[in-house]
Wavefront OBJ file of the C-alpha trace (Angstrom):
o trace
v 86.415 123.203 88.856
v 83.598 121.666 87.388
v 83.511 118.301 85.663
v 84.048 119.384 82.131
v 86.768 121.349 82.352
v 88.358 118.712 84.442
v 87.954 116.430 81.833
v 89.656 118.504 79.144
v 92.037 119.232 81.540
v 92.974 115.617 81.730
v 93.184 114.960 78.149
v 95.069 117.450 78.122
v 97.348 116.411 80.352
v 97.786 113.023 79.373
v 97.973 113.736 75.583
v 100.324 116.289 76.107
v 101.810 116.338 79.171
v 102.289 112.437 79.907
v 104.440 112.496 76.478
v 106.853 114.789 77.689
v 107.249 113.894 80.861
v 107.820 110.245 79.944
v 110.798 111.907 77.270
v 111.923 113.432 80.056
v 112.706 111.011 82.556
v 114.330 109.235 79.765
v 116.526 112.021 79.047
v 117.193 111.878 83.169
v 118.476 107.707 82.988
v 120.121 108.291 80.385
v 122.096 111.333 81.724
v 122.499 108.841 85.141
v 124.261 105.994 82.953
v 126.001 109.098 81.570
v 126.792 110.505 84.668
v 127.060 107.197 87.356
v 127.911 104.245 84.791
v 125.157 101.992 84.196
v 123.160 101.228 86.938
v 121.680 97.929 87.737
v 118.647 97.125 86.065
v 116.235 97.397 89.447
v 117.702 101.139 90.260
v 116.841 102.281 86.805
v 112.971 100.321 87.221
v 112.905 101.667 91.408
v 113.641 105.412 88.310
v 111.203 104.666 85.858
v 108.623 103.490 88.828
v 109.034 106.672 91.406
v 108.834 109.016 88.289
v 105.733 107.326 87.116
v 104.032 107.487 90.940
v 105.180 111.222 90.877
v 104.319 112.806 87.880
v 100.469 112.277 88.908
v 100.601 114.111 92.703
v 99.863 116.977 91.303
v 96.967 116.708 89.201
v 95.503 114.028 91.809
v 92.427 116.665 92.240
v 91.854 116.858 88.289
v 91.908 113.142 87.634
v 90.272 112.520 91.135
v 85.812 112.246 89.578
v 86.465 112.179 85.798
v 85.273 108.244 85.171
v 81.960 109.283 86.832
v 78.712 110.625 85.170
v 77.903 113.744 86.039
l 1 2 3 4 5 6 7 8 9 10 11 12 13 14 15 16 17 18 19 20 21 22 23 24 25 26 27 28 29 30 31 32 33 34 35 36 37 38 39 40 41 42 43 44 45 46 47 48 49 50 51 52 53 54 55 56 57 58 59 60 61 62 63 64 65 66 67 68 69 70
């Protein structure tokens, strides 16, 4: 994949995909609250951090080298 395509794809992922993923993460934590009761704040932070790392793993190759020049 050339650099121009990766730049466009990374912009699309950040503008459309990331907000959708954030909404899905909040829905997941709210579902956990409804099913399991309110979790301690450290558990919620751990879930958010884990999901924050998890979303980037499939797109690691797309984002690598995007900030560099041609």
